[in-house]
A tleap script that builds the chain and sets N, CA, C and O, in Angstrom:
source leaprc.protein.ff14SB
mol = sequence {
  NMET THR VAL ILE THR GLY ALA ILE ALA VAL
  LEU ALA LEU VAL GLY ALA ALA LEU LEU ILE
  ALA VAL ILE LEU LEU GLN GLN PRO GLN SER
  GLY GLY LEU ALA GLY VAL LEU GLY HIE ALA
  GLY GLU PRO VAL PHE ASP THR SER SER GLY
  ALA ILE ARG ARG LEU THR SER VAL VAL ALA
  ALA VAL TRP ILE THR ALA CYS ALA ALA HIE
  ALA PHE LEU CILE
}
set mol.1.N position { -88.744 177.720 -147.570 }
set mol.1.CA position { -88.702 176.443 -148.259 }
set mol.1.C position { -87.261 176.205 -148.719 }
set mol.1.O position { -86.669 177.043 -149.400 }
set mol.2.N position { -86.733 175.099 -148.352 }
set mol.2.CA position { -85.364 174.792 -148.754 }
set mol.2.C position { -85.336 174.252 -150.171 }
set mol.2.O position { -86.375 173.958 -150.762 }
set mol.3.N position { -84.171 174.130 -150.688 }
set mol.3.CA position { -84.004 173.647 -152.062 }
set mol.3.C position { -84.452 172.192 -152.168 }
set mol.3.O position { -85.095 171.808 -153.145 }
set mol.4.N position { -84.118 171.390 -151.172 }
set mol.4.CA position { -84.498 169.971 -151.211 }
set mol.4.C position { -86.011 169.813 -151.153 }
set mol.4.O position { -86.581 169.008 -151.889 }
set mol.5.N position { -86.661 170.575 -150.283 }
set mol.5.CA position { -88.119 170.500 -150.192 }
set mol.5.C position { -88.764 170.937 -151.500 }
set mol.5.O position { -89.734 170.326 -151.948 }
set mol.6.N position { -88.234 171.984 -152.111 }
set mol.6.CA position { -88.761 172.437 -153.398 }
set mol.6.C position { -88.558 171.417 -154.499 }
set mol.6.O position { -89.441 171.210 -155.332 }
set mol.7.N position { -87.395 170.780 -154.507 }
set mol.7.CA position { -87.125 169.759 -155.521 }
set mol.7.C position { -88.054 168.559 -155.350 }
set mol.7.O position { -88.525 167.986 -156.332 }
set mol.8.N position { -88.310 168.187 -154.113 }
set mol.8.CA position { -89.210 167.057 -153.870 }
set mol.8.C position { -90.640 167.431 -154.248 }
set mol.8.O position { -91.386 166.595 -154.757 }
set mol.9.N position { -91.025 168.680 -154.005 }
set mol.9.CA position { -92.362 169.132 -154.399 }
set mol.9.C position { -92.514 169.105 -155.922 }
set mol.9.O position { -93.552 168.691 -156.437 }
set mol.10.N position { -91.493 169.541 -156.630 }
set mol.10.CA position { -91.527 169.506 -158.097 }
set mol.10.C position { -91.586 168.056 -158.590 }
set mol.10.O position { -92.317 167.746 -159.530 }
set mol.11.N position { -90.812 167.171 -157.952 }
set mol.11.CA position { -90.844 165.754 -158.321 }
set mol.11.C position { -92.232 165.161 -158.100 }
set mol.11.O position { -92.701 164.360 -158.910 }
set mol.12.N position { -92.889 165.548 -157.014 }
set mol.12.CA position { -94.241 165.056 -156.750 }
set mol.12.C position { -95.230 165.569 -157.793 }
set mol.12.O position { -96.103 164.822 -158.234 }
set mol.13.N position { -95.104 166.828 -158.192 }
set mol.13.CA position { -95.998 167.383 -159.206 }
set mol.13.C position { -95.777 166.737 -160.576 }
set mol.13.O position { -96.737 166.414 -161.276 }
set mol.14.N position { -94.529 166.553 -160.949 }
set mol.14.CA position { -94.224 165.900 -162.228 }
set mol.14.C position { -94.681 164.441 -162.187 }
set mol.14.O position { -95.217 163.922 -163.166 }
set mol.15.N position { -94.464 163.789 -161.049 }
set mol.15.CA position { -94.921 162.403 -160.902 }
set mol.15.C position { -96.429 162.284 -161.010 }
set mol.15.O position { -96.934 161.330 -161.602 }
set mol.16.N position { -97.157 163.242 -160.444 }
set mol.16.CA position { -98.616 163.221 -160.545 }
set mol.16.C position { -99.077 163.380 -161.988 }
set mol.16.O position { -99.987 162.683 -162.438 }
set mol.17.N position { -98.443 164.300 -162.710 }
set mol.17.CA position { -98.802 164.497 -164.118 }
set mol.17.C position { -98.481 163.261 -164.953 }
set mol.17.O position { -99.272 162.859 -165.806 }
set mol.18.N position { -97.317 162.661 -164.705 }
set mol.18.CA position { -96.957 161.434 -165.431 }
set mol.18.C position { -97.889 160.286 -165.081 }
set mol.18.O position { -98.248 159.485 -165.944 }
set mol.19.N position { -98.282 160.207 -163.812 }
set mol.19.CA position { -99.189 159.136 -163.398 }
set mol.19.C position { -100.540 159.268 -164.091 }
set mol.19.O position { -101.121 158.272 -164.521 }
set mol.20.N position { -101.035 160.488 -164.197 }
set mol.20.CA position { -102.293 160.712 -164.914 }
set mol.20.C position { -102.150 160.297 -166.375 }
set mol.20.O position { -103.027 159.628 -166.921 }
set mol.21.N position { -101.057 160.689 -167.004 }
set mol.21.CA position { -100.845 160.359 -168.416 }
set mol.21.C position { -100.719 158.857 -168.630 }
set mol.21.O position { -101.286 158.316 -169.580 }
set mol.22.N position { -99.980 158.178 -167.755 }
set mol.22.CA position { -99.775 156.736 -167.919 }
set mol.22.C position { -101.080 155.979 -167.670 }
set mol.22.O position { -101.363 154.992 -168.349 }
set mol.23.N position { -101.868 156.431 -166.710 }
set mol.23.CA position { -103.151 155.771 -166.453 }
set mol.23.C position { -104.087 155.953 -167.640 }
set mol.23.O position { -104.815 155.029 -168.001 }
set mol.24.N position { -104.075 157.135 -168.248 }
set mol.24.CA position { -104.930 157.354 -169.411 }
set mol.24.C position { -104.472 156.573 -170.639 }
set mol.24.O position { -105.270 156.313 -171.539 }
set mol.25.N position { -103.198 156.198 -170.683 }
set mol.25.CA position { -102.701 155.414 -171.814 }
set mol.25.C position { -103.141 153.957 -171.743 }
set mol.25.O position { -103.161 153.263 -172.760 }
set mol.26.N position { -103.490 153.496 -170.559 }
set mol.26.CA position { -103.916 152.108 -170.425 }
set mol.26.C position { -105.215 151.896 -171.179 }
set mol.26.O position { -106.010 152.820 -171.355 }
set mol.27.N position { -105.411 150.686 -171.614 }
set mol.27.CA position { -106.594 150.383 -172.400 }
set mol.27.C position { -107.552 149.538 -171.561 }
set mol.27.O position { -107.414 148.316 -171.507 }
set mol.28.N position { -108.523 150.183 -170.907 }
set mol.28.CA position { -109.487 149.430 -170.112 }
set mol.28.C position { -110.560 148.803 -171.005 }
set mol.28.O position { -110.461 148.850 -172.231 }
set mol.29.N position { -111.555 148.234 -170.401 }
set mol.29.CA position { -112.634 147.575 -171.134 }
set mol.29.C position { -113.366 148.536 -172.069 }
set mol.29.O position { -113.826 148.128 -173.135 }
set mol.30.N position { -113.478 149.794 -171.684 }
set mol.30.CA position { -114.265 150.743 -172.473 }
set mol.30.C position { -113.467 151.455 -173.558 }
set mol.30.O position { -114.039 152.255 -174.299 }
set mol.31.N position { -112.170 151.195 -173.678 }
set mol.31.CA position { -111.392 151.810 -174.729 }
set mol.31.C position { -110.428 152.867 -174.256 }
set mol.31.O position { -109.483 153.188 -174.977 }
set mol.32.N position { -110.623 153.423 -173.076 }
set mol.32.CA position { -109.693 154.389 -172.515 }
set mol.32.C position { -109.660 155.703 -173.256 }
set mol.32.O position { -110.666 156.124 -173.826 }
set mol.33.N position { -108.524 156.348 -173.253 }
set mol.33.CA position { -108.355 157.642 -173.897 }
set mol.33.C position { -108.497 157.512 -175.411 }
set mol.33.O position { -108.872 158.476 -176.079 }
set mol.34.N position { -108.208 156.354 -175.951 }
set mol.34.CA position { -108.338 156.152 -177.391 }
set mol.34.C position { -109.788 156.326 -177.838 }
set mol.34.O position { -110.036 156.835 -178.931 }
set mol.35.N position { -110.739 155.916 -177.020 }
set mol.35.CA position { -112.143 156.084 -177.352 }
set mol.35.C position { -112.561 157.542 -177.359 }
set mol.35.O position { -113.399 157.946 -178.165 }
set mol.36.N position { -111.989 158.326 -176.476 }
set mol.36.CA position { -112.305 159.747 -176.407 }
set mol.36.C position { -111.752 160.476 -177.625 }
set mol.36.O position { -112.383 161.387 -178.159 }
set mol.37.N position { -110.577 160.066 -178.049 }
set mol.37.CA position { -109.930 160.737 -179.175 }
set mol.37.C position { -110.421 160.256 -180.534 }
set mol.37.O position { -109.998 160.782 -181.564 }
set mol.38.N position { -111.298 159.276 -180.553 }
set mol.38.CA position { -111.846 158.817 -181.815 }
set mol.38.C position { -111.099 157.661 -182.452 }
set mol.38.O position { -111.325 157.353 -183.622 }
set mol.39.N position { -110.217 157.017 -181.712 }
set mol.39.CA position { -109.459 155.890 -182.241 }
set mol.39.C position { -109.867 154.605 -181.519 }
set mol.39.O position { -109.004 153.815 -181.137 }
set mol.40.N position { -111.143 154.391 -181.332 }
set mol.40.CA position { -111.599 153.262 -180.520 }
set mol.40.C position { -111.246 151.918 -181.147 }
set mol.40.O position { -111.004 150.951 -180.425 }
set mol.41.N position { -111.211 151.838 -182.462 }
set mol.41.CA position { -110.919 150.583 -183.108 }
set mol.41.C position { -109.444 150.290 -183.293 }
set mol.41.O position { -109.063 149.140 -183.507 }
set mol.42.N position { -108.615 151.311 -183.214 }
set mol.42.CA position { -107.189 151.162 -183.479 }
set mol.42.C position { -106.397 151.338 -182.187 }
set mol.42.O position { -106.579 152.334 -181.486 }
set mol.43.N position { -105.519 150.385 -181.862 }
set mol.43.CA position { -104.681 150.600 -180.684 }
set mol.43.C position { -103.611 151.658 -180.960 }
set mol.43.O position { -102.893 151.574 -181.956 }
set mol.44.N position { -103.509 152.635 -180.088 }
set mol.44.CA position { -102.519 153.695 -180.250 }
set mol.44.C position { -101.158 153.205 -179.777 }
set mol.44.O position { -100.149 153.436 -180.443 }
set mol.45.N position { -101.123 152.527 -178.625 }
set mol.45.CA position { -99.896 151.971 -178.078 }
set mol.45.C position { -100.129 150.494 -177.810 }
set mol.45.O position { -101.262 150.080 -177.566 }
set mol.46.N position { -99.078 149.701 -177.852 }
set mol.46.CA position { -99.189 148.275 -177.564 }
set mol.46.C position { -99.195 148.083 -176.055 }
set mol.46.O position { -98.146 148.116 -175.412 }
set mol.47.N position { -100.387 147.881 -175.493 }
set mol.47.CA position { -100.511 147.715 -174.044 }
set mol.47.C position { -100.623 146.249 -173.650 }
set mol.47.O position { -100.835 145.945 -172.476 }
set mol.48.N position { -100.486 145.339 -174.600 }
set mol.48.CA position { -100.645 143.922 -174.285 }
set mol.48.C position { -99.407 143.331 -173.625 }
set mol.48.O position { -99.497 142.264 -173.019 }
set mol.49.N position { -98.255 143.987 -173.722 }
set mol.49.CA position { -97.020 143.419 -173.187 }
set mol.49.C position { -96.881 143.607 -171.685 }
set mol.49.O position { -96.054 142.939 -171.064 }
set mol.50.N position { -97.643 144.471 -171.099 }
set mol.50.CA position { -97.542 144.725 -169.676 }
set mol.50.C position { -96.554 145.816 -169.323 }
set mol.50.O position { -96.342 146.111 -168.147 }
set mol.51.N position { -95.940 146.425 -170.347 }
set mol.51.CA position { -94.971 147.484 -170.081 }
set mol.51.C position { -95.653 148.713 -169.497 }
set mol.51.O position { -95.078 149.392 -168.645 }
set mol.52.N position { -96.866 149.008 -169.943 }
set mol.52.CA position { -97.598 150.157 -169.414 }
set mol.52.C position { -97.962 149.918 -167.948 }
set mol.52.O position { -97.899 150.839 -167.134 }
set mol.53.N position { -98.339 148.697 -167.616 }
set mol.53.CA position { -98.653 148.391 -166.210 }
set mol.53.C position { -97.418 148.529 -165.338 }
set mol.53.O position { -97.498 149.054 -164.228 }
set mol.54.N position { -96.286 148.069 -165.824 }
set mol.54.CA position { -95.042 148.178 -165.068 }
set mol.54.C position { -94.646 149.645 -164.916 }
set mol.54.O position { -94.218 150.065 -163.841 }
set mol.55.N position { -94.787 150.420 -165.984 }
set mol.55.CA position { -94.481 151.841 -165.924 }
set mol.55.C position { -95.409 152.558 -164.943 }
set mol.55.O position { -94.976 153.456 -164.221 }
set mol.56.N position { -96.676 152.168 -164.917 }
set mol.56.CA position { -97.622 152.747 -163.971 }
set mol.56.C position { -97.194 152.468 -162.537 }
set mol.56.O position { -97.272 153.349 -161.681 }
set mol.57.N position { -96.742 151.247 -162.271 }
set mol.57.CA position { -96.298 150.895 -160.928 }
set mol.57.C position { -95.069 151.692 -160.507 }
set mol.57.O position { -94.978 152.146 -159.367 }
set mol.58.N position { -94.130 151.860 -161.425 }
set mol.58.CA position { -92.908 152.607 -161.109 }
set mol.58.C position { -93.225 154.078 -160.860 }
set mol.58.O position { -92.732 154.663 -159.896 }
set mol.59.N position { -94.041 154.676 -161.720 }
set mol.59.CA position { -94.393 156.086 -161.554 }
set mol.59.C position { -95.190 156.289 -160.270 }
set mol.59.O position { -94.989 157.282 -159.571 }
set mol.60.N position { -96.089 155.365 -159.950 }
set mol.60.CA position { -96.859 155.469 -158.712 }
set mol.60.C position { -95.947 155.365 -157.491 }
set mol.60.O position { -96.131 156.097 -156.519 }
set mol.61.N position { -94.980 154.475 -157.530 }
set mol.61.CA position { -94.045 154.338 -156.405 }
set mol.61.C position { -93.212 155.601 -156.225 }
set mol.61.O position { -92.981 156.031 -155.095 }
set mol.62.N position { -92.759 156.198 -157.321 }
set mol.62.CA position { -91.992 157.445 -157.239 }
set mol.62.C position { -92.866 158.563 -156.673 }
set mol.62.O position { -92.413 159.340 -155.833 }
set mol.63.N position { -94.107 158.646 -157.129 }
set mol.63.CA position { -95.018 159.687 -156.658 }
set mol.63.C position { -95.331 159.536 -155.173 }
set mol.63.O position { -95.310 160.518 -154.432 }
set mol.64.N position { -95.617 158.324 -154.740 }
set mol.64.CA position { -95.926 158.086 -153.329 }
set mol.64.C position { -94.716 158.402 -152.460 }
set mol.64.O position { -94.854 159.011 -151.400 }
set mol.65.N position { -93.543 157.993 -152.901 }
set mol.65.CA position { -92.320 158.278 -152.143 }
set mol.65.C position { -92.055 159.782 -152.064 }
set mol.65.O position { -91.691 160.293 -151.005 }
set mol.66.N position { -92.234 160.485 -153.171 }
set mol.66.CA position { -92.020 161.933 -153.172 }
set mol.66.C position { -93.021 162.645 -152.280 }
set mol.66.O position { -92.659 163.589 -151.578 }
set mol.67.N position { -94.268 162.210 -152.296 }
set mol.67.CA position { -95.292 162.832 -151.440 }
set mol.67.C position { -94.992 162.571 -149.968 }
set mol.67.O position { -95.125 163.473 -149.141 }
set mol.68.N position { -94.592 161.354 -149.636 }
set mol.68.CA position { -94.266 161.032 -148.251 }
set mol.68.C position { -93.038 161.800 -147.778 }
set mol.68.O position { -93.016 162.290 -146.648 }
set mol.69.N position { -92.029 161.911 -148.615 }
set mol.69.CA position { -90.830 162.668 -148.257 }
set mol.69.C position { -91.147 164.148 -148.081 }
set mol.69.O position { -90.631 164.796 -147.170 }
set mol.70.N position { -91.988 164.674 -148.946 }
set mol.70.CA position { -92.368 166.082 -148.841 }
set mol.70.C position { -93.151 166.339 -147.566 }
set mol.70.O position { -92.923 167.343 -146.890 }
set mol.71.N position { -94.061 165.451 -147.232 }
set mol.71.CA position { -94.837 165.611 -145.997 }
set mol.71.C position { -93.944 165.494 -144.775 }
set mol.71.O position { -94.158 166.190 -143.783 }
set mol.72.N position { -92.954 164.627 -144.835 }
set mol.72.CA position { -92.038 164.454 -143.709 }
set mol.72.C position { -91.156 165.685 -143.514 }
set mol.72.O position { -90.856 166.054 -142.379 }
set mol.73.N position { -90.738 166.324 -144.606 }
set mol.73.CA position { -89.828 167.460 -144.521 }
set mol.73.C position { -90.517 168.778 -144.182 }
set mol.73.O position { -89.854 169.727 -143.763 }
set mol.74.N position { -91.819 168.851 -144.353 }
set mol.74.CA position { -92.523 170.117 -144.075 }
set mol.74.C position { -92.703 170.296 -142.602 }
set mol.74.O position { -93.272 171.297 -142.167 }
savepdb mol mol.pdb
quit
């Protein structure tokens, strides 16, 4: 495994973890992660501005690109 392939693999793993975290931060109809943690009535983060959706799109694009690059290099 070369250094570049390893770095891309690490980027894909970090991107996957960030993507999971950002998706859980979103506030769906049922309350999302806030409902699980017991804060169903109180918003933990301001998700009304669309910044979380934009961040989700950016993290997803980075993850998809890293996965495709890793598959191409293997």
